[in-house]
CHARMM internal coordinates of N, CA and C (Angstrom, degrees):
IC EDIT
DIST 1 N 1 CA 1.4241
DIST 1 CA 1 C 1.5024
ANGL 1 N 1 CA 1 C 102.85
DIST 1 C 2 N 1.3030
ANGL 1 CA 1 C 2 N 115.79
DIHE 1 N 1 CA 1 C 2 N 131.77
DIST 2 N 2 CA 1.4460
ANGL 1 C 2 N 2 CA 123.87
DIHE 1 CA 1 C 2 N 2 CA -177.41
DIST 2 CA 2 C 1.5709
ANGL 2 N 2 CA 2 C 111.30
DIHE 1 C 2 N 2 CA 2 C -74.76
DIST 2 C 3 N 1.2777
ANGL 2 CA 2 C 3 N 109.41
DIHE 2 N 2 CA 2 C 3 N 170.16
DIST 3 N 3 CA 1.5438
ANGL 2 C 3 N 3 CA 118.65
DIHE 2 CA 2 C 3 N 3 CA -174.22
DIST 3 CA 3 C 1.6274
ANGL 3 N 3 CA 3 C 105.51
DIHE 2 C 3 N 3 CA 3 C -71.81
DIST 3 C 4 N 1.1649
ANGL 3 CA 3 C 4 N 119.62
DIHE 3 N 3 CA 3 C 4 N -36.93
DIST 4 N 4 CA 1.4652
ANGL 3 C 4 N 4 CA 122.17
DIHE 3 CA 3 C 4 N 4 CA 176.14
DIST 4 CA 4 C 1.4635
ANGL 4 N 4 CA 4 C 115.51
DIHE 3 C 4 N 4 CA 4 C -54.61
DIST 4 C 5 N 1.3413
ANGL 4 CA 4 C 5 N 108.10
DIHE 4 N 4 CA 4 C 5 N -45.26
DIST 5 N 5 CA 1.5339
ANGL 4 C 5 N 5 CA 113.64
DIHE 4 CA 4 C 5 N 5 CA -178.42
DIST 5 CA 5 C 1.5850
ANGL 5 N 5 CA 5 C 108.62
DIHE 4 C 5 N 5 CA 5 C -71.91
DIST 5 C 6 N 1.3806
ANGL 5 CA 5 C 6 N 119.77
DIHE 5 N 5 CA 5 C 6 N -36.50
DIST 6 N 6 CA 1.4519
ANGL 5 C 6 N 6 CA 118.79
DIHE 5 CA 5 C 6 N 6 CA 174.12
DIST 6 CA 6 C 1.4469
ANGL 6 N 6 CA 6 C 113.76
DIHE 5 C 6 N 6 CA 6 C -57.72
DIST 6 C 7 N 1.3733
ANGL 6 CA 6 C 7 N 116.01
DIHE 6 N 6 CA 6 C 7 N -43.92
DIST 7 N 7 CA 1.4771
ANGL 6 C 7 N 7 CA 123.40
DIHE 6 CA 6 C 7 N 7 CA -177.53
DIST 7 CA 7 C 1.5101
ANGL 7 N 7 CA 7 C 108.87
DIHE 6 C 7 N 7 CA 7 C -64.71
DIST 7 C 8 N 1.2995
ANGL 7 CA 7 C 8 N 112.42
DIHE 7 N 7 CA 7 C 8 N -42.90
DIST 8 N 8 CA 1.5616
ANGL 7 C 8 N 8 CA 117.06
DIHE 7 CA 7 C 8 N 8 CA 179.38
DIST 8 CA 8 C 1.5960
ANGL 8 N 8 CA 8 C 109.07
DIHE 7 C 8 N 8 CA 8 C -65.60
DIST 8 C 9 N 1.2266
ANGL 8 CA 8 C 9 N 120.89
DIHE 8 N 8 CA 8 C 9 N -37.76
DIST 9 N 9 CA 1.4382
ANGL 8 C 9 N 9 CA 119.18
DIHE 8 CA 8 C 9 N 9 CA -179.13
DIST 9 CA 9 C 1.4809
ANGL 9 N 9 CA 9 C 111.39
DIHE 8 C 9 N 9 CA 9 C -75.39
DIST 9 C 10 N 1.3204
ANGL 9 CA 9 C 10 N 119.39
DIHE 9 N 9 CA 9 C 10 N -32.94
DIST 10 N 10 CA 1.4111
ANGL 9 C 10 N 10 CA 121.03
DIHE 9 CA 9 C 10 N 10 CA 178.56
DIST 10 CA 10 C 1.5493
ANGL 10 N 10 CA 10 C 107.15
DIHE 9 C 10 N 10 CA 10 C -73.37
DIST 10 C 11 N 1.3387
ANGL 10 CA 10 C 11 N 119.40
DIHE 10 N 10 CA 10 C 11 N -30.65
DIST 11 N 11 CA 1.5750
ANGL 10 C 11 N 11 CA 120.25
DIHE 10 CA 10 C 11 N 11 CA 176.45
DIST 11 CA 11 C 1.5241
ANGL 11 N 11 CA 11 C 105.63
DIHE 10 C 11 N 11 CA 11 C -65.68
DIST 11 C 12 N 1.3266
ANGL 11 CA 11 C 12 N 119.27
DIHE 11 N 11 CA 11 C 12 N -42.48
DIST 12 N 12 CA 1.4780
ANGL 11 C 12 N 12 CA 118.97
DIHE 11 CA 11 C 12 N 12 CA -174.35
DIST 12 CA 12 C 1.5808
ANGL 12 N 12 CA 12 C 107.79
DIHE 11 C 12 N 12 CA 12 C -61.90
DIST 12 C 13 N 1.3359
ANGL 12 CA 12 C 13 N 114.53
DIHE 12 N 12 CA 12 C 13 N -44.99
DIST 13 N 13 CA 1.5519
ANGL 12 C 13 N 13 CA 116.77
DIHE 12 CA 12 C 13 N 13 CA -172.79
DIST 13 CA 13 C 1.4496
ANGL 13 N 13 CA 13 C 105.57
DIHE 12 C 13 N 13 CA 13 C -69.10
DIST 13 C 14 N 1.3137
ANGL 13 CA 13 C 14 N 122.68
DIHE 13 N 13 CA 13 C 14 N -38.74
DIST 14 N 14 CA 1.4766
ANGL 13 C 14 N 14 CA 129.18
DIHE 13 CA 13 C 14 N 14 CA 178.04
DIST 14 CA 14 C 1.6044
ANGL 14 N 14 CA 14 C 109.35
DIHE 13 C 14 N 14 CA 14 C -56.97
DIST 14 C 15 N 1.2869
ANGL 14 CA 14 C 15 N 112.42
DIHE 14 N 14 CA 14 C 15 N -47.27
DIST 15 N 15 CA 1.4792
ANGL 14 C 15 N 15 CA 115.85
DIHE 14 CA 14 C 15 N 15 CA -179.95
DIST 15 CA 15 C 1.4556
ANGL 15 N 15 CA 15 C 114.47
DIHE 14 C 15 N 15 CA 15 C -62.59
DIST 15 C 16 N 1.3982
ANGL 15 CA 15 C 16 N 118.27
DIHE 15 N 15 CA 15 C 16 N -38.30
DIST 16 N 16 CA 1.3635
ANGL 15 C 16 N 16 CA 123.50
DIHE 15 CA 15 C 16 N 16 CA 175.17
DIST 16 CA 16 C 1.5793
ANGL 16 N 16 CA 16 C 111.51
DIHE 15 C 16 N 16 CA 16 C -64.67
DIST 16 C 17 N 1.3548
ANGL 16 CA 16 C 17 N 115.28
DIHE 16 N 16 CA 16 C 17 N -41.70
DIST 17 N 17 CA 1.4483
ANGL 16 C 17 N 17 CA 116.40
DIHE 16 CA 16 C 17 N 17 CA 175.00
DIST 17 CA 17 C 1.5736
ANGL 17 N 17 CA 17 C 115.37
DIHE 16 C 17 N 17 CA 17 C -64.93
DIST 17 C 18 N 1.2932
ANGL 17 CA 17 C 18 N 112.51
DIHE 17 N 17 CA 17 C 18 N -35.22
DIST 18 N 18 CA 1.5790
ANGL 17 C 18 N 18 CA 116.54
DIHE 17 CA 17 C 18 N 18 CA -179.05
DIST 18 CA 18 C 1.5329
ANGL 18 N 18 CA 18 C 105.87
DIHE 17 C 18 N 18 CA 18 C -71.27
DIST 18 C 19 N 1.3908
ANGL 18 CA 18 C 19 N 120.37
DIHE 18 N 18 CA 18 C 19 N -35.88
DIST 19 N 19 CA 1.4916
ANGL 18 C 19 N 19 CA 122.08
DIHE 18 CA 18 C 19 N 19 CA -175.61
DIST 19 CA 19 C 1.6149
ANGL 19 N 19 CA 19 C 101.26
DIHE 18 C 19 N 19 CA 19 C -68.12
DIST 19 C 20 N 1.2651
ANGL 19 CA 19 C 20 N 123.51
DIHE 19 N 19 CA 19 C 20 N -45.24
DIST 20 N 20 CA 1.4922
ANGL 19 C 20 N 20 CA 126.29
DIHE 19 CA 19 C 20 N 20 CA -173.25
DIST 20 CA 20 C 1.5356
ANGL 20 N 20 CA 20 C 103.66
DIHE 19 C 20 N 20 CA 20 C -62.24
DIST 20 C 21 N 1.4135
ANGL 20 CA 20 C 21 N 118.57
DIHE 20 N 20 CA 20 C 21 N -42.16
DIST 21 N 21 CA 1.4940
ANGL 20 C 21 N 21 CA 119.85
DIHE 20 CA 20 C 21 N 21 CA -174.90
DIST 21 CA 21 C 1.5347
ANGL 21 N 21 CA 21 C 108.01
DIHE 20 C 21 N 21 CA 21 C -69.22
DIST 21 C 22 N 1.2755
ANGL 21 CA 21 C 22 N 117.03
DIHE 21 N 21 CA 21 C 22 N -38.23
DIST 22 N 22 CA 1.4330
ANGL 21 C 22 N 22 CA 119.50
DIHE 21 CA 21 C 22 N 22 CA 177.99
DIST 22 CA 22 C 1.5410
ANGL 22 N 22 CA 22 C 110.91
DIHE 21 C 22 N 22 CA 22 C -61.40
DIST 22 C 23 N 1.3293
ANGL 22 CA 22 C 23 N 113.53
DIHE 22 N 22 CA 22 C 23 N -45.73
DIST 23 N 23 CA 1.4915
ANGL 22 C 23 N 23 CA 118.98
DIHE 22 CA 22 C 23 N 23 CA -179.46
DIST 23 CA 23 C 1.5001
ANGL 23 N 23 CA 23 C 108.13
DIHE 22 C 23 N 23 CA 23 C -61.59
DIST 23 C 24 N 1.3223
ANGL 23 CA 23 C 24 N 121.22
DIHE 23 N 23 CA 23 C 24 N -44.60
DIST 24 N 24 CA 1.3949
ANGL 23 C 24 N 24 CA 124.59
DIHE 23 CA 23 C 24 N 24 CA 178.53
DIST 24 CA 24 C 1.4698
ANGL 24 N 24 CA 24 C 115.45
DIHE 23 C 24 N 24 CA 24 C -63.19
DIST 24 C 25 N 1.3613
ANGL 24 CA 24 C 25 N 114.98
DIHE 24 N 24 CA 24 C 25 N -30.83
DIST 25 N 25 CA 1.4410
ANGL 24 C 25 N 25 CA 122.34
DIHE 24 CA 24 C 25 N 25 CA 170.09
DIST 25 CA 25 C 1.4823
ANGL 25 N 25 CA 25 C 115.80
DIHE 24 C 25 N 25 CA 25 C -62.70
DIST 25 C 26 N 1.4239
ANGL 25 CA 25 C 26 N 110.17
DIHE 25 N 25 CA 25 C 26 N -48.96
DIST 26 N 26 CA 1.5425
ANGL 25 C 26 N 26 CA 118.15
DIHE 25 CA 25 C 26 N 26 CA 179.93
DIST 26 CA 26 C 1.5350
ANGL 26 N 26 CA 26 C 106.88
DIHE 25 C 26 N 26 CA 26 C -59.80
DIST 26 C 27 N 1.3063
ANGL 26 CA 26 C 27 N 118.32
DIHE 26 N 26 CA 26 C 27 N -45.71
DIST 27 N 27 CA 1.4940
ANGL 26 C 27 N 27 CA 119.37
DIHE 26 CA 26 C 27 N 27 CA -173.07
DIST 27 CA 27 C 1.4298
ANGL 27 N 27 CA 27 C 109.23
DIHE 26 C 27 N 27 CA 27 C -64.94
DIST 27 C 28 N 1.4036
ANGL 27 CA 27 C 28 N 118.84
DIHE 27 N 27 CA 27 C 28 N -40.14
DIST 28 N 28 CA 1.5363
ANGL 27 C 28 N 28 CA 121.27
DIHE 27 CA 27 C 28 N 28 CA 175.66
DIST 28 CA 28 C 1.4771
ANGL 28 N 28 CA 28 C 114.77
DIHE 27 C 28 N 28 CA 28 C -64.32
DIST 28 C 29 N 1.3396
ANGL 28 CA 28 C 29 N 115.64
DIHE 28 N 28 CA 28 C 29 N -24.77
DIST 29 N 29 CA 1.4823
ANGL 28 C 29 N 29 CA 115.69
DIHE 28 CA 28 C 29 N 29 CA -177.28
DIST 29 CA 29 C 1.5157
ANGL 29 N 29 CA 29 C 110.65
DIHE 28 C 29 N 29 CA 29 C -85.96
DIST 29 C 30 N 1.3920
ANGL 29 CA 29 C 30 N 114.40
DIHE 29 N 29 CA 29 C 30 N -28.26
DIST 30 N 30 CA 1.5465
ANGL 29 C 30 N 30 CA 122.06
DIHE 29 CA 29 C 30 N 30 CA 178.25
DIST 30 CA 30 C 1.5374
ANGL 30 N 30 CA 30 C 105.80
DIHE 29 C 30 N 30 CA 30 C -71.25
DIST 30 C 31 N 1.4369
ANGL 30 CA 30 C 31 N 114.51
DIHE 30 N 30 CA 30 C 31 N -34.86
DIST 31 N 31 CA 1.4694
ANGL 30 C 31 N 31 CA 119.15
DIHE 30 CA 30 C 31 N 31 CA 179.93
DIST 31 CA 31 C 1.6131
ANGL 31 N 31 CA 31 C 110.83
DIHE 30 C 31 N 31 CA 31 C -80.90
DIST 31 C 32 N 1.2496
ANGL 31 CA 31 C 32 N 112.43
DIHE 31 N 31 CA 31 C 32 N -5.48
DIST 32 N 32 CA 1.4877
ANGL 31 C 32 N 32 CA 118.44
DIHE 31 CA 31 C 32 N 32 CA -175.28
DIST 32 CA 32 C 1.5375
ANGL 32 N 32 CA 32 C 118.36
DIHE 31 C 32 N 32 CA 32 C 57.34
DIST 32 C 33 N 1.3613
ANGL 32 CA 32 C 33 N 110.86
DIHE 32 N 32 CA 32 C 33 N 37.63
DIST 33 N 33 CA 1.4358
ANGL 32 C 33 N 33 CA 121.05
DIHE 32 CA 32 C 33 N 33 CA 178.35
DIST 33 CA 33 C 1.5307
ANGL 33 N 33 CA 33 C 106.75
DIHE 32 C 33 N 33 CA 33 C -81.54
DIST 33 C 34 N 1.3286
ANGL 33 CA 33 C 34 N 115.65
DIHE 33 N 33 CA 33 C 34 N 124.63
DIST 34 N 34 CA 1.5221
ANGL 33 C 34 N 34 CA 122.73
DIHE 33 CA 33 C 34 N 34 CA -178.18
DIST 34 CA 34 C 1.5511
ANGL 34 N 34 CA 34 C 110.84
DIHE 33 C 34 N 34 CA 34 C -91.77
DIST 34 C 35 N 1.3370
ANGL 34 CA 34 C 35 N 116.16
DIHE 34 N 34 CA 34 C 35 N 58.69
DIST 35 N 35 CA 1.4800
ANGL 34 C 35 N 35 CA 116.16
DIHE 34 CA 34 C 35 N 35 CA 176.16
DIST 35 CA 35 C 1.5248
ANGL 35 N 35 CA 35 C 109.37
DIHE 34 C 35 N 35 CA 35 C -110.63
DIST 35 C 36 N 1.3478
ANGL 35 CA 35 C 36 N 115.83
DIHE 35 N 35 CA 35 C 36 N 118.24
DIST 36 N 36 CA 1.4793
ANGL 35 C 36 N 36 CA 120.69
DIHE 35 CA 35 C 36 N 36 CA -175.12
DIST 36 CA 36 C 1.5353
ANGL 36 N 36 CA 36 C 106.03
DIHE 35 C 36 N 36 CA 36 C -67.86
DIST 36 C 37 N 1.3324
ANGL 36 CA 36 C 37 N 121.15
DIHE 36 N 36 CA 36 C 37 N -34.59
DIST 37 N 37 CA 1.3774
ANGL 36 C 37 N 37 CA 119.68
DIHE 36 CA 36 C 37 N 37 CA -175.25
DIST 37 CA 37 C 1.5178
ANGL 37 N 37 CA 37 C 119.02
DIHE 36 C 37 N 37 CA 37 C -65.12
DIST 37 C 38 N 1.2740
ANGL 37 CA 37 C 38 N 110.39
DIHE 37 N 37 CA 37 C 38 N -20.37
DIST 38 N 38 CA 1.5400
ANGL 37 C 38 N 38 CA 117.12
DIHE 37 CA 37 C 38 N 38 CA 177.86
DIST 38 CA 38 C 1.6052
ANGL 38 N 38 CA 38 C 107.30
DIHE 37 C 38 N 38 CA 38 C -70.22
DIST 38 C 39 N 1.3170
ANGL 38 CA 38 C 39 N 112.90
DIHE 38 N 38 CA 38 C 39 N -37.91
DIST 39 N 39 CA 1.4719
ANGL 38 C 39 N 39 CA 122.78
DIHE 38 CA 38 C 39 N 39 CA 178.55
DIST 39 CA 39 C 1.5306
ANGL 39 N 39 CA 39 C 111.37
DIHE 38 C 39 N 39 CA 39 C -61.02
DIST 39 C 40 N 1.3604
ANGL 39 CA 39 C 40 N 113.98
DIHE 39 N 39 CA 39 C 40 N -41.24
DIST 40 N 40 CA 1.4481
ANGL 39 C 40 N 40 CA 119.51
DIHE 39 CA 39 C 40 N 40 CA -178.20
DIST 40 CA 40 C 1.4995
ANGL 40 N 40 CA 40 C 114.06
DIHE 39 C 40 N 40 CA 40 C -84.26
DIST 40 C 41 N 1.4142
ANGL 40 CA 40 C 41 N 113.43
DIHE 40 N 40 CA 40 C 41 N -7.40
DIST 41 N 41 CA 1.4433
ANGL 40 C 41 N 41 CA 114.08
DIHE 40 CA 40 C 41 N 41 CA 178.70
DIST 41 CA 41 C 1.4616
ANGL 41 N 41 CA 41 C 115.35
DIHE 40 C 41 N 41 CA 41 C -64.93
DIST 41 C 42 N 1.2758
ANGL 41 CA 41 C 42 N 118.46
DIHE 41 N 41 CA 41 C 42 N -32.20
DIST 42 N 42 CA 1.4611
ANGL 41 C 42 N 42 CA 121.17
DIHE 41 CA 41 C 42 N 42 CA 178.15
DIST 42 CA 42 C 1.7152
ANGL 42 N 42 CA 42 C 110.96
DIHE 41 C 42 N 42 CA 42 C -68.19
DIST 42 C 43 N 1.3042
ANGL 42 CA 42 C 43 N 114.68
DIHE 42 N 42 CA 42 C 43 N -19.09
DIST 43 N 43 CA 1.4611
ANGL 42 C 43 N 43 CA 117.52
DIHE 42 CA 42 C 43 N 43 CA -171.34
DIST 43 CA 43 C 1.6710
ANGL 43 N 43 CA 43 C 102.59
DIHE 42 C 43 N 43 CA 43 C -76.97
DIST 43 C 44 N 1.3340
ANGL 43 CA 43 C 44 N 119.82
DIHE 43 N 43 CA 43 C 44 N -27.43
DIST 44 N 44 CA 1.4823
ANGL 43 C 44 N 44 CA 118.72
DIHE 43 CA 43 C 44 N 44 CA -173.39
DIST 44 CA 44 C 1.4672
ANGL 44 N 44 CA 44 C 110.34
DIHE 43 C 44 N 44 CA 44 C -61.55
DIST 44 C 45 N 1.3359
ANGL 44 CA 44 C 45 N 122.10
DIHE 44 N 44 CA 44 C 45 N -52.22
DIST 45 N 45 CA 1.4342
ANGL 44 C 45 N 45 CA 122.80
DIHE 44 CA 44 C 45 N 45 CA 178.17
DIST 45 CA 45 C 1.5834
ANGL 45 N 45 CA 45 C 116.69
DIHE 44 C 45 N 45 CA 45 C -73.45
DIST 45 C 46 N 1.3637
ANGL 45 CA 45 C 46 N 111.35
DIHE 45 N 45 CA 45 C 46 N -21.85
DIST 46 N 46 CA 1.3955
ANGL 45 C 46 N 46 CA 118.54
DIHE 45 CA 45 C 46 N 46 CA -170.12
DIST 46 CA 46 C 1.5092
ANGL 46 N 46 CA 46 C 109.83
DIHE 45 C 46 N 46 CA 46 C -71.83
DIST 46 C 47 N 1.3458
ANGL 46 CA 46 C 47 N 119.45
DIHE 46 N 46 CA 46 C 47 N -38.14
DIST 47 N 47 CA 1.3941
ANGL 46 C 47 N 47 CA 117.33
DIHE 46 CA 46 C 47 N 47 CA -172.95
DIST 47 CA 47 C 1.5297
ANGL 47 N 47 CA 47 C 109.05
DIHE 46 C 47 N 47 CA 47 C -71.38
DIST 47 C 48 N 1.3077
ANGL 47 CA 47 C 48 N 119.11
DIHE 47 N 47 CA 47 C 48 N -52.09
DIST 48 N 48 CA 1.6446
ANGL 47 C 48 N 48 CA 114.38
DIHE 47 CA 47 C 48 N 48 CA 174.12
DIST 48 CA 48 C 1.4849
ANGL 48 N 48 CA 48 C 107.68
DIHE 47 C 48 N 48 CA 48 C -63.15
DIST 48 C 49 N 1.2041
ANGL 48 CA 48 C 49 N 132.67
DIHE 48 N 48 CA 48 C 49 N -26.95
DIST 49 N 49 CA 1.3488
ANGL 48 C 49 N 49 CA 131.41
DIHE 48 CA 48 C 49 N 49 CA 173.47
DIST 49 CA 49 C 1.4872
ANGL 49 N 49 CA 49 C 117.80
DIHE 48 C 49 N 49 CA 49 C -63.12
DIST 49 C 50 N 1.2797
ANGL 49 CA 49 C 50 N 112.80
DIHE 49 N 49 CA 49 C 50 N -29.41
DIST 50 N 50 CA 1.4533
ANGL 49 C 50 N 50 CA 123.97
DIHE 49 CA 49 C 50 N 50 CA 168.31
DIST 50 CA 50 C 1.4791
ANGL 50 N 50 CA 50 C 113.40
DIHE 49 C 50 N 50 CA 50 C -72.32
DIST 50 C 51 N 1.2652
ANGL 50 CA 50 C 51 N 114.42
DIHE 50 N 50 CA 50 C 51 N -43.52
DIST 51 N 51 CA 1.5169
ANGL 50 C 51 N 51 CA 118.25
DIHE 50 CA 50 C 51 N 51 CA -178.08
DIST 51 CA 51 C 1.5135
ANGL 51 N 51 CA 51 C 108.62
DIHE 50 C 51 N 51 CA 51 C -68.55
DIST 51 C 52 N 1.3939
ANGL 51 CA 51 C 52 N 123.44
DIHE 51 N 51 CA 51 C 52 N -47.10
DIST 52 N 52 CA 1.3863
ANGL 51 C 52 N 52 CA 121.76
DIHE 51 CA 51 C 52 N 52 CA 176.91
DIST 52 CA 52 C 1.5080
ANGL 52 N 52 CA 52 C 117.82
DIHE 51 C 52 N 52 CA 52 C -64.88
DIST 52 C 53 N 1.3504
ANGL 52 CA 52 C 53 N 110.92
DIHE 52 N 52 CA 52 C 53 N -32.68
DIST 53 N 53 CA 1.4970
ANGL 52 C 53 N 53 CA 115.15
DIHE 52 CA 52 C 53 N 53 CA -177.80
DIST 53 CA 53 C 1.5606
ANGL 53 N 53 CA 53 C 107.54
DIHE 52 C 53 N 53 CA 53 C -72.53
DIST 53 C 54 N 1.3534
ANGL 53 CA 53 C 54 N 117.90
DIHE 53 N 53 CA 53 C 54 N -35.43
DIST 54 N 54 CA 1.4813
ANGL 53 C 54 N 54 CA 120.44
DIHE 53 CA 53 C 54 N 54 CA 178.07
DIST 54 CA 54 C 1.6470
ANGL 54 N 54 CA 54 C 108.21
DIHE 53 C 54 N 54 CA 54 C -65.10
DIST 54 C 55 N 1.3149
ANGL 54 CA 54 C 55 N 114.16
DIHE 54 N 54 CA 54 C 55 N -42.24
DIST 55 N 55 CA 1.4471
ANGL 54 C 55 N 55 CA 120.13
DIHE 54 CA 54 C 55 N 55 CA 176.71
DIST 55 CA 55 C 1.5193
ANGL 55 N 55 CA 55 C 111.29
DIHE 54 C 55 N 55 CA 55 C -57.32
DIST 55 C 56 N 1.3568
ANGL 55 CA 55 C 56 N 118.41
DIHE 55 N 55 CA 55 C 56 N -54.90
DIST 56 N 56 CA 1.5167
ANGL 55 C 56 N 56 CA 126.59
DIHE 55 CA 55 C 56 N 56 CA -178.93
DIST 56 CA 56 C 1.5635
ANGL 56 N 56 CA 56 C 106.48
DIHE 55 C 56 N 56 CA 56 C -60.77
DIST 56 C 57 N 1.3428
ANGL 56 CA 56 C 57 N 118.82
DIHE 56 N 56 CA 56 C 57 N -32.90
DIST 57 N 57 CA 1.4749
ANGL 56 C 57 N 57 CA 116.94
DIHE 56 CA 56 C 57 N 57 CA -175.15
DIST 57 CA 57 C 1.5083
ANGL 57 N 57 CA 57 C 105.24
DIHE 56 C 57 N 57 CA 57 C -74.93
DIST 57 C 58 N 1.3445
ANGL 57 CA 57 C 58 N 117.38
DIHE 57 N 57 CA 57 C 58 N -43.91
DIST 58 N 58 CA 1.5180
ANGL 57 C 58 N 58 CA 116.11
DIHE 57 CA 57 C 58 N 58 CA 177.65
DIST 58 CA 58 C 1.5593
ANGL 58 N 58 CA 58 C 121.28
DIHE 57 C 58 N 58 CA 58 C -72.72
DIST 58 C 59 N 1.2529
ANGL 58 CA 58 C 59 N 111.25
DIHE 58 N 58 CA 58 C 59 N -16.05
DIST 59 N 59 CA 1.4659
ANGL 58 C 59 N 59 CA 118.11
DIHE 58 CA 58 C 59 N 59 CA -177.43
DIST 59 CA 59 C 1.4981
ANGL 59 N 59 CA 59 C 119.29
DIHE 58 C 59 N 59 CA 59 C -55.42
DIST 59 C 60 N 1.3588
ANGL 59 CA 59 C 60 N 118.95
DIHE 59 N 59 CA 59 C 60 N -38.61
DIST 60 N 60 CA 1.4567
ANGL 59 C 60 N 60 CA 119.01
DIHE 59 CA 59 C 60 N 60 CA 174.43
DIST 60 CA 60 C 1.6398
ANGL 60 N 60 CA 60 C 113.41
DIHE 59 C 60 N 60 CA 60 C -71.64
DIST 60 C 61 N 1.3267
ANGL 60 CA 60 C 61 N 119.58
DIHE 60 N 60 CA 60 C 61 N -29.98
DIST 61 N 61 CA 1.3962
ANGL 60 C 61 N 61 CA 123.44
DIHE 60 CA 60 C 61 N 61 CA 177.91
DIST 61 CA 61 C 1.4726
ANGL 61 N 61 CA 61 C 112.17
DIHE 60 C 61 N 61 CA 61 C -79.08
DIST 61 C 62 N 1.2835
ANGL 61 CA 61 C 62 N 117.69
DIHE 61 N 61 CA 61 C 62 N -25.70
DIST 62 N 62 CA 1.4793
ANGL 61 C 62 N 62 CA 120.14
DIHE 61 CA 61 C 62 N 62 CA 175.27
DIST 62 CA 62 C 1.6042
ANGL 62 N 62 CA 62 C 107.19
DIHE 61 C 62 N 62 CA 62 C -75.21
DIST 62 C 63 N 1.3949
ANGL 62 CA 62 C 63 N 118.35
DIHE 62 N 62 CA 62 C 63 N -35.81
DIST 63 N 63 CA 1.3176
ANGL 62 C 63 N 63 CA 120.19
DIHE 62 CA 62 C 63 N 63 CA -179.38
DIST 63 CA 63 C 1.6393
ANGL 63 N 63 CA 63 C 117.95
DIHE 62 C 63 N 63 CA 63 C -72.24
DIST 63 C 64 N 1.4471
ANGL 63 CA 63 C 64 N 111.40
DIHE 63 N 63 CA 63 C 64 N -28.20
DIST 64 N 64 CA 1.4636
ANGL 63 C 64 N 64 CA 121.64
DIHE 63 CA 63 C 64 N 64 CA 174.46
DIST 64 CA 64 C 1.4373
ANGL 64 N 64 CA 64 C 107.76
DIHE 63 C 64 N 64 CA 64 C -69.57
DIST 64 C 65 N 1.1519
ANGL 64 CA 64 C 65 N 123.06
DIHE 64 N 64 CA 64 C 65 N -38.05
DIST 65 N 65 CA 1.6008
ANGL 64 C 65 N 65 CA 129.30
DIHE 64 CA 64 C 65 N 65 CA -171.66
DIST 65 CA 65 C 1.5016
ANGL 65 N 65 CA 65 C 103.10
DIHE 64 C 65 N 65 CA 65 C -59.56
DIST 65 C 66 N 1.3653
ANGL 65 CA 65 C 66 N 120.02
DIHE 65 N 65 CA 65 C 66 N -52.06
DIST 66 N 66 CA 1.5052
ANGL 65 C 66 N 66 CA 120.05
DIHE 65 CA 65 C 66 N 66 CA -174.84
DIST 66 CA 66 C 1.4691
ANGL 66 N 66 CA 66 C 113.88
DIHE 65 C 66 N 66 CA 66 C -74.07
DIST 66 C 67 N 1.3601
ANGL 66 CA 66 C 67 N 117.40
DIHE 66 N 66 CA 66 C 67 N -28.72
DIST 67 N 67 CA 1.4933
ANGL 66 C 67 N 67 CA 126.96
DIHE 66 CA 66 C 67 N 67 CA 173.26
DIST 67 CA 67 C 1.4594
ANGL 67 N 67 CA 67 C 113.55
DIHE 66 C 67 N 67 CA 67 C -64.51
DIST 67 C 68 N 1.3854
ANGL 67 CA 67 C 68 N 115.62
DIHE 67 N 67 CA 67 C 68 N -41.30
DIST 68 N 68 CA 1.4454
ANGL 67 C 68 N 68 CA 124.46
DIHE 67 CA 67 C 68 N 68 CA -176.74
DIST 68 CA 68 C 1.4845
ANGL 68 N 68 CA 68 C 108.72
DIHE 67 C 68 N 68 CA 68 C -67.45
DIST 68 C 69 N 1.3465
ANGL 68 CA 68 C 69 N 118.46
DIHE 68 N 68 CA 68 C 69 N -40.16
DIST 69 N 69 CA 1.4521
ANGL 68 C 69 N 69 CA 125.47
DIHE 68 CA 68 C 69 N 69 CA -179.54
DIST 69 CA 69 C 1.5575
ANGL 69 N 69 CA 69 C 111.61
DIHE 68 C 69 N 69 CA 69 C -61.83
DIST 69 C 70 N 1.3239
ANGL 69 CA 69 C 70 N 112.69
DIHE 69 N 69 CA 69 C 70 N -48.23
DIST 70 N 70 CA 1.4517
ANGL 69 C 70 N 70 CA 121.49
DIHE 69 CA 69 C 70 N 70 CA -179.79
DIST 70 CA 70 C 1.4897
ANGL 70 N 70 CA 70 C 111.61
DIHE 69 C 70 N 70 CA 70 C -64.45
DIST 70 C 71 N 1.2636
ANGL 70 CA 70 C 71 N 121.09
DIHE 70 N 70 CA 70 C 71 N -38.14
DIST 71 N 71 CA 1.3931
ANGL 70 C 71 N 71 CA 124.65
DIHE 70 CA 70 C 71 N 71 CA 179.02
DIST 71 CA 71 C 1.6595
ANGL 71 N 71 CA 71 C 112.14
DIHE 70 C 71 N 71 CA 71 C -67.75
DIST 71 C 72 N 1.3647
ANGL 71 CA 71 C 72 N 111.38
DIHE 71 N 71 CA 71 C 72 N -36.17
DIST 72 N 72 CA 1.4245
ANGL 71 C 72 N 72 CA 119.54
DIHE 71 CA 71 C 72 N 72 CA -176.79
DIST 72 CA 72 C 1.4150
ANGL 72 N 72 CA 72 C 109.59
DIHE 71 C 72 N 72 CA 72 C -69.88
DIST 72 C 73 N 1.4935
ANGL 72 CA 72 C 73 N 119.18
DIHE 72 N 72 CA 72 C 73 N -36.98
DIST 73 N 73 CA 1.4389
ANGL 72 C 73 N 73 CA 122.34
DIHE 72 CA 72 C 73 N 73 CA -174.02
DIST 73 CA 73 C 1.5456
ANGL 73 N 73 CA 73 C 111.94
DIHE 72 C 73 N 73 CA 73 C -81.14
DIST 73 C 74 N 1.3490
ANGL 73 CA 73 C 74 N 116.61
DIHE 73 N 73 CA 73 C 74 N -15.92
DIST 74 N 74 CA 1.5314
ANGL 73 C 74 N 74 CA 114.74
DIHE 73 CA 73 C 74 N 74 CA 175.67
DIST 74 CA 74 C 1.3626
ANGL 74 N 74 CA 74 C 120.78
DIHE 73 C 74 N 74 CA 74 C -90.07
END
COOR INIT
IC SEED 1 N 1 CA 1 C
IC BUILD
């Protein structure tokens, strides 16, 4: 399995963890629980989610750059 597929799979699992953390935060807010750690719970998966998302966003552009060079040289 290639690195791109691993990053994509990690990104999917992180998005599910982030969604669950946001739901837990909303439930805590509706129950008026004053726990700051619940608010920060969503930041744990959000930071690596941002990194993997930026990588996946840049992936097609990085692939085109190498392909454009090989077409120009031939």
